[in-house]
Backbone as CSV, one residue per row, in Angstrom:
resi,resn,N_x,N_y,N_z,CA_x,CA_y,CA_z,C_x,C_y,C_z
1,MET,-154.101,-111.116,-81.691,-154.446,-110.431,-80.441,-155.319,-111.339,-79.587
2,GLU,-155.059,-111.352,-78.264,-155.843,-112.162,-77.341,-157.285,-111.685,-77.316
3,GLU,-158.192,-112.640,-77.419,-159.611,-112.294,-77.438,-160.035,-111.723,-76.088
4,GLY,-160.767,-110.616,-76.138,-161.302,-110.039,-74.911,-160.480,-108.910,-74.329
5,ARG,-159.205,-108.811,-74.684,-158.403,-107.716,-74.136,-158.546,-106.476,-75.004
6,PRO,-158.338,-105.294,-74.414,-158.443,-104.061,-75.207,-157.294,-103.920,-76.187
7,LYS,-157.571,-103.258,-77.307,-156.526,-102.955,-78.284,-155.747,-101.742,-77.784
8,ILE,-154.423,-101.886,-77.728,-153.560,-100.859,-77.139,-152.819,-100.103,-78.232
9,GLY,-152.967,-98.781,-78.221,-152.298,-97.944,-79.202,-151.300,-97.008,-78.551
10,LEU,-150.199,-96.764,-79.232,-149.121,-95.912,-78.725,-149.023,-94.662,-79.593
11,ALA,-149.101,-93.490,-78.965,-148.956,-92.204,-79.662,-147.627,-91.590,-79.233
12,LEU,-146.689,-91.478,-80.165,-145.333,-91.028,-79.859,-145.113,-89.600,-80.361
13,SER,-144.709,-88.727,-79.462,-144.576,-87.307,-79.776,-143.301,-86.983,-80.537
14,SER,-143.262,-85.757,-81.028,-142.040,-85.195,-81.607,-141.080,-84.844,-80.469
15,GLY,-139.843,-84.433,-80.839,-138.902,-84.053,-79.792,-137.444,-84.142,-80.168
16,ALA,-137.152,-84.313,-81.472,-135.768,-84.424,-81.938,-135.046,-85.550,-81.186
17,VAL,-133.821,-85.323,-80.724,-133.053,-86.384,-80.071,-133.747,-86.875,-78.804
18,ARG,-134.489,-86.016,-78.156,-135.216,-86.423,-76.945,-136.239,-87.509,-77.242
19,GLY,-136.598,-87.655,-78.529,-137.526,-88.709,-78.925,-136.961,-90.107,-78.739
20,LEU,-135.655,-90.215,-78.494,-135.071,-91.527,-78.210,-135.619,-92.113,-76.914
21,ALA,-136.253,-91.283,-76.108,-136.900,-91.787,-74.889,-138.002,-92.783,-75.234
22,HIS,-138.561,-92.682,-76.432,-139.583,-93.642,-76.864,-139.034,-95.070,-76.846
23,LEU,-137.750,-95.217,-77.154,-137.124,-96.541,-77.123,-137.156,-97.131,-75.714
24,GLY,-136.906,-96.288,-74.722,-136.933,-96.752,-73.339,-138.322,-97.193,-72.913
25,VAL,-139.333,-96.446,-73.352,-140.719,-96.807,-73.036,-141.067,-98.160,-73.656
26,ILE,-140.722,-98.336,-74.922,-141.032,-99.595,-75.608,-140.286,-100.760,-74.966
27,GLU,-139.068,-100.518,-74.485,-138.309,-101.568,-73.812,-139.067,-102.086,-72.586
28,VAL,-139.630,-101.180,-71.811,-140.401,-101.586,-70.638,-141.638,-102.378,-71.050
29,PHE,-142.308,-101.928,-72.104,-143.484,-102.649,-72.601,-143.116,-104.080,-72.982
30,GLU,-141.993,-104.247,-73.674,-141.559,-105.589,-74.069,-141.275,-106.456,-72.849
31,LYS,-140.536,-105.922,-71.891,-140.147,-106.702,-70.712,-141.352,-107.074,-69.854
32,GLU,-142.362,-106.217,-69.835,-143.541,-106.447,-68.998,-144.668,-107.151,-69.750
33,GLY,-144.435,-107.477,-71.007,-145.440,-108.190,-71.784,-146.666,-107.368,-72.129
34,ILE,-146.480,-106.050,-72.247,-147.587,-105.168,-72.625,-147.612,-105.070,-74.155
35,PRO,-148.658,-105.583,-74.783,-148.701,-105.591,-76.249,-148.936,-104.201,-76.831
36,ILE,-148.437,-104.000,-78.033,-148.676,-102.761,-78.776,-149.369,-103.161,-80.074
37,ASP,-150.623,-102.763,-80.223,-151.410,-103.183,-81.374,-151.351,-102.200,-82.533
38,MET,-150.985,-100.940,-82.245,-150.890,-99.927,-83.298,-150.071,-98.749,-82.781
39,ILE,-149.444,-98.039,-83.684,-148.582,-96.914,-83.331,-148.830,-95.760,-84.295
40,ALA,-148.885,-94.552,-83.752,-148.823,-93.342,-84.578,-147.693,-92.485,-84.032
41,GLY,-146.927,-91.874,-84.919,-145.795,-91.085,-84.467,-145.622,-89.809,-85.260
42,THR,-145.164,-88.789,-84.565,-144.860,-87.504,-85.184,-143.368,-87.227,-85.071
43,SER,-142.726,-86.901,-86.179,-141.320,-86.523,-86.202,-140.447,-87.618,-85.584
44,ALA,-139.772,-87.345,-84.467,-138.949,-88.375,-83.825,-139.787,-89.590,-83.455
45,GLY,-141.044,-89.351,-83.110,-141.950,-90.448,-82.796,-142.226,-91.325,-84.000
46,SER,-142.228,-90.724,-85.193,-142.434,-91.515,-86.407,-141.189,-92.339,-86.723
47,LEU,-140.026,-91.805,-86.402,-138.783,-92.536,-86.637,-138.731,-93.795,-85.769
48,VAL,-138.911,-93.616,-84.470,-138.878,-94.760,-83.552,-140.047,-95.703,-83.826
49,GLY,-141.243,-95.125,-83.943,-142.427,-95.945,-84.139,-142.416,-96.711,-85.444
50,GLY,-141.985,-96.057,-86.521,-141.965,-96.705,-87.819,-140.980,-97.855,-87.893
51,LEU,-139.789,-97.641,-87.360,-138.775,-98.694,-87.391,-139.179,-99.878,-86.511
52,TYR,-139.773,-99.575,-85.360,-140.224,-100.658,-84.482,-141.395,-101.409,-85.102
53,ALA,-142.312,-100.687,-85.739,-143.471,-101.323,-86.379,-143.053,-102.254,-87.505
54,LEU,-141.915,-101.980,-88.115,-141.399,-102.842,-89.172,-140.871,-104.168,-88.635
55,GLY,-140.601,-104.198,-87.345,-140.096,-105.417,-86.741,-138.620,-105.390,-86.410
56,LEU,-137.974,-104.212,-86.521,-136.566,-104.124,-86.132,-136.436,-104.362,-84.635
57,GLU,-135.472,-105.181,-84.256,-135.295,-105.533,-82.848,-134.891,-104.306,-82.044
58,LEU,-135.458,-104.231,-80.843,-135.214,-103.081,-79.982,-133.734,-102.939,-79.631
59,LYS,-133.063,-104.043,-79.383,-131.637,-103.956,-79.024,-130.817,-103.366,-80.175
60,TYR,-131.232,-103.643,-81.405,-130.557,-103.073,-82.579,-130.821,-101.574,-82.663
61,LEU,-132.065,-101.168,-82.430,-132.409,-99.746,-82.481,-131.673,-98.972,-81.392
62,LYS,-131.519,-99.571,-80.215,-130.798,-98.899,-79.128,-129.322,-98.736,-79.487
63,GLN,-128.710,-99.770,-80.030,-127.304,-99.673,-80.427,-127.107,-98.621,-81.515
64,LEU,-128.061,-98.563,-82.410,-128.014,-97.550,-83.464,-128.076,-96.155,-82.863
65,ALA,-128.981,-95.951,-81.905,-129.140,-94.643,-81.267,-127.877,-94.227,-80.517
66,LEU,-127.195,-95.190,-79.925,-126.011,-94.886,-79.120,-124.762,-94.637,-79.970
67,ASN,-124.797,-95.092,-81.214,-123.583,-94.997,-82.035,-123.679,-94.046,-83.227
68,ILE,-124.877,-93.684,-83.629,-125.015,-92.815,-84.788,-124.570,-91.385,-84.468
69,ARG,-124.055,-90.694,-85.470,-123.658,-89.299,-85.332,-124.271,-88.514,-86.493
70,TRP,-124.431,-87.210,-86.286,-125.122,-86.396,-87.279,-124.475,-86.464,-88.658
71,GLU,-123.147,-86.605,-88.706,-122.488,-86.627,-90.013,-122.904,-87.841,-90.854
72,HIS,-123.435,-88.870,-90.180,-123.884,-90.058,-90.913,-125.148,-89.787,-91.731
73,ILE,-125.935,-88.808,-91.312,-127.243,-88.588,-91.951,-127.470,-87.130,-92.375
74,THR,-126.422,-86.326,-92.372,-126.573,-84.903,-92.671,-125.827,-84.521,-93.940
75,ASP,-126.551,-83.875,-94.859,-125.935,-83.345,-96.078,-126.331,-81.875,-96.210
76,ILE,-125.396,-81.007,-95.825,-125.638,-79.566,-95.867,-125.825,-79.116,-97.313
77,THR,-126.793,-78.222,-97.523,-127.096,-77.745,-98.868,-127.164,-76.225,-98.880
78,ILE,-127.266,-75.644,-100.057,-127.473,-74.196,-100.165,-128.840,-73.883,-99.564
79,PRO,-128.903,-73.005,-98.567,-130.154,-72.810,-97.815,-131.235,-72.047,-98.573
80,ARG,-131.960,-72.771,-99.427,-133.126,-72.181,-100.090,-134.397,-72.571,-99.336
81,ARG,-134.593,-73.869,-99.153,-135.761,-74.346,-98.407,-135.388,-74.997,-97.086
82,GLY,-134.099,-75.155,-96.836,-133.615,-75.759,-95.601,-132.109,-75.867,-95.633
83,LEU,-131.516,-76.084,-94.460,-130.061,-76.175,-94.362,-129.545,-77.552,-94.744
84,VAL,-130.397,-78.578,-94.551,-129.996,-79.964,-94.801,-130.866,-80.532,-95.917
85,ALA,-130.238,-81.095,-96.943,-130.988,-81.593,-98.100,-131.905,-82.751,-97.737
86,GLY,-131.427,-83.637,-96.867,-132.243,-84.772,-96.426,-132.098,-86.016,-97.286
87,ASN,-131.320,-85.943,-98.363,-131.126,-87.121,-99.215,-130.341,-88.212,-98.494
88,LYS,-129.348,-87.790,-97.727,-128.535,-88.740,-96.980,-129.384,-89.455,-95.926
89,LEU,-130.265,-88.700,-95.271,-131.178,-89.291,-94.282,-132.120,-90.288,-94.951
90,LEU,-132.659,-89.920,-96.113,-133.583,-90.808,-96.803,-132.900,-92.115,-97.202
91,GLU,-131.688,-92.027,-97.708,-130.970,-93.246,-98.090,-130.683,-94.114,-96.866
92,PHE,-130.373,-93.474,-95.755,-130.134,-94.213,-94.513,-131.413,-94.923,-94.071
93,LEU,-132.556,-94.229,-94.186,-133.843,-94.820,-93.816,-134.215,-95.959,-94.760
94,ARG,-133.910,-95.787,-96.036,-134.185,-96.874,-96.989,-133.377,-98.120,-96.622
95,PHE,-132.133,-97.897,-96.195,-131.287,-99.017,-95.778,-131.871,-99.706,-94.536
96,LEU,-132.243,-98.910,-93.543,-132.776,-99.479,-92.297,-134.074,-100.237,-92.524
97,THR,-134.929,-99.681,-93.364,-136.243,-100.283,-93.595,-136.225,-101.318,-94.708
98,GLN,-135.077,-101.467,-95.381,-134.960,-102.344,-96.550,-135.995,-101.944,-97.604
99,ASP,-136.303,-100.648,-97.599,-137.249,-100.051,-98.550,-138.619,-100.742,-98.529
100,LYS,-139.025,-101.175,-97.346,-140.327,-101.837,-97.206,-141.460,-100.823,-97.219
101,THR,-142.653,-101.329,-97.481,-143.847,-100.495,-97.533,-144.751,-100.788,-96.339
102,PHE,-145.781,-99.970,-96.186,-146.659,-100.086,-95.029,-147.379,-101.437,-94.967
103,ASP,-147.618,-102.047,-96.101,-148.308,-103.338,-96.070,-147.398,-104.477,-95.613
104,GLN,-146.125,-104.157,-95.335,-145.190,-105.158,-94.819,-144.899,-104.963,-93.327
105,LEU,-145.606,-104.068,-92.698,-145.394,-103.784,-91.278,-145.835,-104.946,-90.389
106,LYS,-145.156,-105.108,-89.257,-145.567,-106.084,-88.242,-146.682,-105.515,-87.371
107,ILE,-146.666,-104.182,-87.196,-147.652,-103.471,-86.378,-148.213,-102.326,-87.214
108,PRO,-149.535,-102.129,-87.252,-150.088,-100.984,-87.989,-149.489,-99.669,-87.483
109,PHE,-149.148,-98.799,-88.419,-148.427,-97.567,-88.084,-148.881,-96.422,-88.980
110,THR,-148.956,-95.234,-88.398,-149.251,-94.020,-89.158,-148.228,-92.945,-88.805
111,ALA,-147.656,-92.323,-89.819,-146.737,-91.198,-89.624,-147.492,-89.899,-89.873
112,VAL,-147.210,-88.895,-89.056,-147.887,-87.604,-89.170,-146.922,-86.572,-89.743
113,ALA,-147.333,-85.924,-90.816,-146.556,-84.839,-91.428,-147.470,-83.626,-91.588
114,THR,-146.919,-82.550,-92.135,-147.682,-81.325,-92.367,-147.448,-80.836,-93.788
115,ASP,-148.529,-80.543,-94.483,-148.433,-79.921,-95.799,-148.160,-78.433,-95.563
116,ILE,-146.935,-78.006,-95.819,-146.523,-76.642,-95.485,-147.191,-75.602,-96.381
117,GLU,-147.621,-75.997,-97.553,-148.271,-75.049,-98.465,-149.748,-74.852,-98.121
118,ARG,-150.412,-75.937,-97.733,-151.840,-75.851,-97.421,-152.109,-75.687,-95.917
119,GLY,-151.089,-75.901,-95.100,-151.277,-75.803,-93.655,-152.138,-76.916,-93.102
120,GLU,-152.031,-78.109,-93.702,-152.874,-79.229,-93.319,-152.064,-80.373,-92.721
121,ARG,-152.659,-81.058,-91.766,-152.074,-82.299,-91.264,-152.206,-83.371,-92.333
122,VAL,-151.162,-84.176,-92.496,-151.170,-85.257,-93.471,-150.825,-86.561,-92.751
123,LEU,-151.699,-87.540,-92.884,-151.457,-88.852,-92.288,-150.950,-89.793,-93.371
124,ILE,-149.800,-90.393,-93.117,-149.190,-91.286,-94.101,-149.244,-92.718,-93.568
125,ASN,-149.960,-93.566,-94.283,-150.078,-94.970,-93.871,-150.059,-95.922,-95.064
126,SER,-149.429,-95.471,-96.134,-149.266,-96.334,-97.302,-148.000,-95.908,-98.044
127,GLY,-147.518,-96.796,-98.904,-146.305,-96.488,-99.650,-145.041,-96.801,-98.869
128,SER,-143.985,-96.081,-99.180,-142.670,-96.306,-98.579,-142.621,-95.822,-97.129
129,VAL,-142.201,-96.698,-96.225,-142.058,-96.321,-94.816,-140.925,-95.312,-94.660
130,ALA,-139.840,-95.506,-95.389,-138.702,-94.581,-95.323,-139.121,-93.179,-95.714
131,GLU,-139.903,-93.061,-96.782,-140.349,-91.748,-97.234,-141.293,-91.108,-96.220
132,ALA,-142.127,-91.905,-95.596,-143.052,-91.379,-94.584,-142.295,-90.789,-93.404
133,ILE,-141.268,-91.502,-92.947,-140.465,-91.014,-91.820,-139.693,-89.766,-92.221
134,ARG,-139.135,-89.780,-93.423,-138.396,-88.606,-93.919,-139.299,-87.370,-93.934
135,ALA,-140.541,-87.538,-94.395,-141.480,-86.416,-94.437,-141.827,-85.932,-93.041
136,SER,-142.124,-86.861,-92.146,-142.564,-86.511,-90.795,-141.483,-85.832,-89.979
137,THR,-140.215,-86.119,-90.288,-139.093,-85.572,-89.508,-138.468,-84.332,-90.129
138,SER,-139.111,-83.759,-91.136,-138.541,-82.600,-91.843,-138.734,-81.317,-91.034
139,ILE,-137.891,-81.104,-90.063,-137.996,-79.926,-89.191,-137.842,-78.661,-90.039
140,PRO,-138.850,-77.780,-90.037,-138.799,-76.577,-90.884,-137.564,-75.717,-90.605
141,GLY,-136.921,-75.289,-91.663,-135.726,-74.456,-91.528,-134.453,-75.266,-91.458
142,ILE,-134.565,-76.512,-91.005,-133.389,-77.389,-90.934,-133.374,-78.317,-92.152
143,TYR,-134.414,-79.131,-92.292,-134.481,-80.048,-93.425,-135.286,-79.457,-94.573
144,VAL,-134.838,-79.708,-95.782,-135.610,-79.348,-96.962,-136.911,-80.148,-96.919
145,PRO,-138.072,-79.505,-97.150,-139.346,-80.241,-97.155,-139.303,-81.408,-98.143
146,PHE,-140.081,-82.431,-97.842,-140.089,-83.629,-98.684,-141.321,-83.616,-99.580
147,LYS,-141.105,-83.757,-100.870,-142.227,-83.742,-101.812,-142.759,-85.154,-101.996
148,LYS,-144.053,-85.328,-101.701,-144.678,-86.643,-101.796,-146.128,-86.486,-102.246
149,ASP,-146.481,-87.191,-103.296,-147.858,-87.176,-103.817,-148.354,-85.751,-104.093
150,GLY,-147.471,-84.915,-104.630,-147.849,-83.552,-104.990,-147.903,-82.581,-103.828
151,ARG,-147.516,-83.030,-102.657,-147.517,-82.167,-101.467,-146.095,-81.887,-101.010
152,LEU,-145.893,-80.709,-100.415,-144.601,-80.353,-99.841,-144.722,-80.545,-98.332
153,LEU,-144.066,-81.590,-97.810,-144.301,-82.026,-96.436,-143.154,-81.672,-95.497
154,VAL,-143.540,-81.246,-94.291,-142.578,-80.961,-93.227,-143.041,-81.658,-91.951
155,ASP,-142.321,-81.391,-90.891,-142.535,-81.991,-89.571,-144.008,-81.977,-89.149
156,GLY,-144.498,-83.133,-88.739,-145.886,-83.235,-88.307,-146.194,-82.515,-87.013
157,ALA,-145.164,-82.136,-86.256,-145.391,-81.476,-84.969,-146.134,-80.157,-85.110
158,ILE,-146.036,-79.542,-86.262,-146.706,-78.259,-86.482,-148.216,-78.402,-86.346
159,THR,-148.743,-79.536,-86.777,-150.194,-79.737,-86.766,-150.676,-80.777,-85.763
160,ASP,-149.793,-81.672,-85.320,-150.219,-82.721,-84.373,-148.993,-83.278,-83.652
161,ARG,-148.608,-82.620,-82.553,-147.363,-82.971,-81.866,-147.420,-84.342,-81.206
162,ILE,-148.568,-84.691,-80.632,-148.763,-86.021,-80.035,-150.020,-86.613,-80.679
163,PRO,-149.884,-87.546,-81.599,-151.031,-87.990,-82.410,-151.994,-88.940,-81.691
164,ILE,-152.590,-88.442,-80.624,-153.510,-89.241,-79.817,-154.775,-89.578,-80.608
165,GLY,-155.356,-88.569,-81.253,-156.561,-88.789,-82.039,-156.342,-89.758,-83.182
166,VAL,-155.148,-89.738,-83.751,-154.828,-90.642,-84.853,-154.894,-92.088,-84.382
167,VAL,-154.329,-92.344,-83.198,-154.335,-93.702,-82.645,-155.765,-94.147,-82.346
168,LYS,-156.573,-93.232,-81.830,-157.986,-93.564,-81.576,-158.689,-93.940,-82.870
169,ASP,-158.440,-93.166,-83.908,-159.072,-93.438,-85.199,-158.577,-94.744,-85.815
170,MET,-157.389,-95.184,-85.417,-156.862,-96.458,-85.898,-157.554,-97.640,-85.235
171,GLY,-158.314,-97.349,-84.169,-159.083,-98.412,-83.521,-158.636,-98.798,-82.131
172,ALA,-157.787,-97.992,-81.505,-157.306,-98.331,-80.167,-158.401,-98.148,-79.121
173,ASP,-158.483,-99.094,-78.198,-159.378,-98.973,-77.052,-158.694,-98.209,-75.924
174,VAL,-157.394,-98.413,-75.810,-156.583,-97.719,-74.802,-155.456,-96.984,-75.527
175,VAL,-155.396,-95.675,-75.350,-154.354,-94.875,-75.987,-153.326,-94.468,-74.940
176,ILE,-152.088,-94.881,-75.163,-150.975,-94.509,-74.289,-150.106,-93.523,-75.060
177,ALA,-150.034,-92.300,-74.565,-149.245,-91.257,-75.220,-147.909,-91.088,-74.514
178,VAL,-146.870,-90.875,-75.299,-145.544,-90.591,-74.747,-145.147,-89.197,-75.216
179,ASP,-145.005,-88.298,-74.254,-144.691,-86.895,-74.553,-143.310,-86.563,-74.010
180,VAL,-142.364,-86.312,-74.919,-141.011,-85.970,-74.475,-140.848,-84.474,-74.254
181,GLY,-141.949,-83.739,-74.396,-141.976,-82.349,-73.967,-141.133,-81.394,-74.774
182,PHE,-140.795,-80.294,-74.123,-140.023,-79.216,-74.739,-138.745,-79.006,-73.938
183,ASN,-137.762,-78.363,-74.558,-136.546,-78.060,-73.795,-136.390,-76.562,-73.579
184,ILE,-137.528,-75.893,-73.354,-137.481,-74.466,-73.053,-136.705,-74.249,-71.764
185,GLY,-135.774,-73.304,-71.800,-134.978,-73.046,-70.600,-133.574,-73.596,-70.709
186,TYR,-133.363,-74.533,-71.648,-132.002,-74.994,-71.906,-131.275,-73.864,-72.621
187,SER,-130.278,-73.275,-71.981,-129.722,-72.001,-72.441,-128.490,-72.110,-73.327
188,LYS,-127.838,-73.261,-73.381,-126.594,-73.371,-74.131,-126.878,-73.653,-75.601
189,LEU,-127.335,-72.620,-76.292,-127.632,-72.752,-77.715,-126.378,-72.397,-78.499
190,SER,-125.723,-73.418,-79.041,-124.401,-73.195,-79.626,-124.382,-73.141,-81.138
191,ASN,-125.497,-73.469,-81.795,-125.496,-73.445,-83.254,-126.892,-73.155,-83.790
192,ILE,-126.975,-72.949,-85.097,-128.247,-72.564,-85.723,-129.304,-73.653,-85.597
193,PHE,-128.879,-74.927,-85.568,-129.837,-76.019,-85.446,-130.549,-75.966,-84.087
194,GLU,-129.789,-75.721,-83.030,-130.390,-75.637,-81.704,-131.289,-74.408,-81.578
195,ILE,-130.907,-73.323,-82.222,-131.735,-72.114,-82.194,-133.067,-72.360,-82.892
196,LEU,-133.038,-73.048,-84.043,-134.267,-73.340,-84.772,-135.158,-74.294,-83.978
197,ILE,-134.562,-75.297,-83.352,-135.335,-76.234,-82.537,-135.962,-75.521,-81.350
198,GLN,-135.179,-74.668,-80.687,-135.689,-73.919,-79.538,-136.850,-73.017,-79.969
199,SER,-136.721,-72.376,-81.103,-137.789,-71.514,-81.603,-139.054,-72.319,-81.846
200,SER,-138.891,-73.487,-82.443,-140.029,-74.359,-82.712,-140.680,-74.816,-81.417
201,ASP,-139.863,-75.158,-80.425,-140.395,-75.614,-79.134,-141.214,-74.522,-78.450
202,ILE,-140.737,-73.292,-78.528,-141.469,-72.183,-77.914,-142.837,-72.033,-78.583
203,MET,-142.853,-72.100,-79.903,-144.108,-71.991,-80.652,-145.055,-73.140,-80.298
204,LEU,-144.536,-74.355,-80.296,-145.382,-75.519,-80.027,-145.889,-75.537,-78.592
205,ARG,-145.079,-75.036,-77.676,-145.536,-74.960,-76.280,-146.745,-74.049,-76.172
206,GLU,-146.707,-72.930,-76.843,-147.831,-71.992,-76.779,-149.084,-72.594,-77.418
207,ILE,-148.913,-73.308,-78.528,-150.046,-73.952,-79.175,-150.636,-75.031,-78.275
208,SER,-149.771,-75.802,-77.628,-150.226,-76.916,-76.798,-151.033,-76.463,-75.593
209,ARG,-150.844,-75.238,-75.139,-151.609,-74.730,-74.003,-153.103,-74.661,-74.313
210,GLU,-153.422,-74.602,-75.598,-154.817,-74.497,-76.007,-155.439,-75.862,-76.300
211,ARG,-154.681,-76.942,-76.118,-155.178,-78.262,-76.472,-155.346,-79.134,-75.238
212,TRP,-156.370,-79.968,-75.288,-156.641,-80.896,-74.204,-156.054,-82.249,-74.558
213,THR,-155.246,-82.788,-73.687,-154.658,-84.097,-73.911,-155.635,-85.152,-73.419
214,ASP,-156.163,-85.946,-74.339,-157.182,-86.924,-73.966,-156.712,-88.361,-74.118
215,ALA,-155.438,-88.595,-73.883,-154.939,-89.968,-73.845,-155.443,-90.645,-72.583
216,ASP,-155.553,-91.970,-72.624,-155.942,-92.711,-71.425,-154.805,-92.726,-70.415
217,ILE,-153.587,-92.800,-70.925,-152.392,-92.785,-70.076,-151.358,-91.887,-70.742
218,LEU,-150.722,-91.034,-69.965,-149.692,-90.132,-70.486,-148.370,-90.410,-69.784
219,ILE,-147.370,-90.771,-70.562,-146.019,-91.012,-70.043,-145.156,-89.830,-70.444
220,GLN,-144.483,-89.222,-69.464,-143.674,-88.027,-69.729,-142.245,-88.207,-69.209
221,PRO,-141.348,-88.738,-70.031,-139.947,-88.887,-69.621,-139.336,-87.540,-69.236
222,ALA,-138.491,-87.560,-68.227,-137.869,-86.325,-67.728,-136.660,-85.966,-68.589
223,VAL,-136.924,-85.356,-69.738,-135.855,-84.998,-70.667,-135.871,-83.523,-71.050
224,ASN,-136.772,-82.752,-70.434,-136.907,-81.338,-70.800,-135.621,-80.546,-70.624
225,HIS,-134.772,-80.982,-69.705,-133.557,-80.231,-69.394,-132.417,-80.552,-70.364
226,LEU,-132.639,-81.492,-71.261,-131.563,-81.934,-72.148,-131.661,-81.263,-73.517
227,PRO,-130.518,-81.023,-74.161,-130.537,-80.381,-75.487,-131.211,-81.270,-76.517
228,ALA,-131.882,-80.649,-77.471,-132.688,-81.390,-78.435,-131.878,-82.015,-79.561
229,MET,-130.638,-81.576,-79.756,-129.877,-82.030,-80.923,-128.555,-82.706,-80.573
230,ASP,-128.333,-83.014,-79.309,-127.049,-83.574,-78.891,-127.168,-85.086,-78.688
231,LEU,-126.626,-85.859,-79.625,-126.705,-87.312,-79.567,-125.857,-87.917,-78.457
232,ASN,-124.995,-87.123,-77.854,-124.177,-87.624,-76.754,-125.020,-87.961,-75.515
233,TYR,-126.261,-87.467,-75.490,-127.146,-87.735,-74.355,-128.086,-88.914,-74.616
234,ALA,-127.848,-89.658,-75.687,-128.768,-90.722,-76.081,-129.033,-91.726,-74.957
235,GLU,-127.984,-92.178,-74.301,-128.157,-93.188,-73.246,-129.001,-92.646,-72.092
236,GLU,-128.738,-91.414,-71.699,-129.496,-90.786,-70.618,-130.963,-90.607,-71.009
237,ILE,-131.196,-90.257,-72.262,-132.561,-90.043,-72.743,-133.340,-91.360,-72.763
238,ILE,-132.712,-92.417,-73.263,-133.366,-93.728,-73.288,-133.697,-94.184,-71.868
239,GLN,-132.773,-93.974,-70.943,-133.008,-94.354,-69.546,-134.175,-93.569,-68.947
240,ALA,-134.303,-92.305,-69.332,-135.427,-91.496,-68.845,-136.750,-92.088,-69.315
241,GLY,-136.771,-92.626,-70.539,-137.968,-93.290,-71.038,-138.288,-94.539,-70.241
242,ILE,-137.261,-95.300,-69.899,-137.434,-96.512,-69.079,-138.014,-96.139,-67.721
243,ASP,-137.430,-95.145,-67.073,-137.863,-94.735,-65.739,-139.313,-94.253,-65.749
244,ALA,-139.663,-93.447,-66.753,-141.020,-92.893,-66.825,-142.049,-93.993,-67.040
245,ALA,-141.725,-94.950,-67.911,-142.658,-96.051,-68.178,-142.817,-96.936,-66.947
246,ARG,-141.727,-97.186,-66.254,-141.805,-98.000,-65.033,-142.692,-97.333,-63.985
247,ASN,-142.577,-96.019,-63.878,-143.391,-95.290,-62.896,-144.880,-95.398,-63.189
248,MET,-145.209,-95.573,-64.449,-146.615,-95.644,-64.848,-147.135,-97.072,-64.969
249,LEU,-146.303,-98.068,-64.677,-146.690,-99.462,-64.878,-147.979,-99.869,-64.155
250,PRO,-148.153,-99.490,-62.879,-149.401,-99.896,-62.210,-150.640,-99.413,-62.955
251,GLU,-150.615,-98.171,-63.397,-151.753,-97.613,-64.114,-151.911,-98.274,-65.486
252,ILE,-150.784,-98.522,-66.167,-150.830,-99.163,-67.484,-151.432,-100.556,-67.381
253,LYS,-150.969,-101.336,-66.407,-151.451,-102.700,-66.258,-152.925,-102.737,-65.865
254,LYS,-153.318,-101.803,-65.040,-154.729,-101.738,-64.644,-155.603,-101.385,-65.839
255,MET,-155.174,-100.445,-66.649,-155.966,-99.984,-67.786,-156.016,-101.031,-68.909
256,THR,-154.910,-101.757,-69.089,-154.829,-102.710,-70.196,-155.213,-104.129,-69.816
257,GLY,-155.275,-104.402,-68.534,-155.609,-105.745,-68.085,-154.460,-106.709,-68.139
258,VAL,-153.225,-106.198,-68.266,-152.038,-107.051,-68.297,-151.587,-107.319,-66.877
259,ASP,-151.336,-108.571,-66.538,-150.901,-108.929,-65.183,-149.437,-108.576,-64.951
């Protein structure tokens, strides 16, 4: 890190497929030479943030987002704890991460999950990166919770939708939060997955009204109108992230000291 400049941390929110907007934001940061010194991510934010922190090239992650389909990572199970077992997703994540651990990261990273039995936020910053992402993305009712270190873990959005405080605790001087918001009002709910996501969004929206967002900079891609589970909108979602980050560039550069 350049001596004298502030340490820049990125807090990436949950948001299912809309979380692909995080890729667009990071693309702008790369093109404009804005360094990222640490990342914390919740759910979709942990997926994008974790893979990028490992050093996977952005162009590869974008191609993956544009070509992947749910059948590649979905294994339907008997619905006891969830509709999707999550084993197929975990194996896919192990492949992408080459089963690397947190001590092999290029950028410090923390994944946020929730202990569903204790109702506690869980910060994961050691061990398998694939397992951390699997735990953080376990949307309740859809994915079977992930058992790790004696805890039953689900989506971190329940306890910390945008992990701003986590990034501060990691040592960031400037916290840039990316919030892909909610898709309340999107009416074409065609399957149980979209109904569960919509229900979760309504709950999280009400919780968020009671919280103060204390990021130094807040980037909000315009994706609220898009369905949360439709991968066909990936390109549009990524572009929304690019547009939102570009709109905030003057403020970002002023706050970070990047020319």
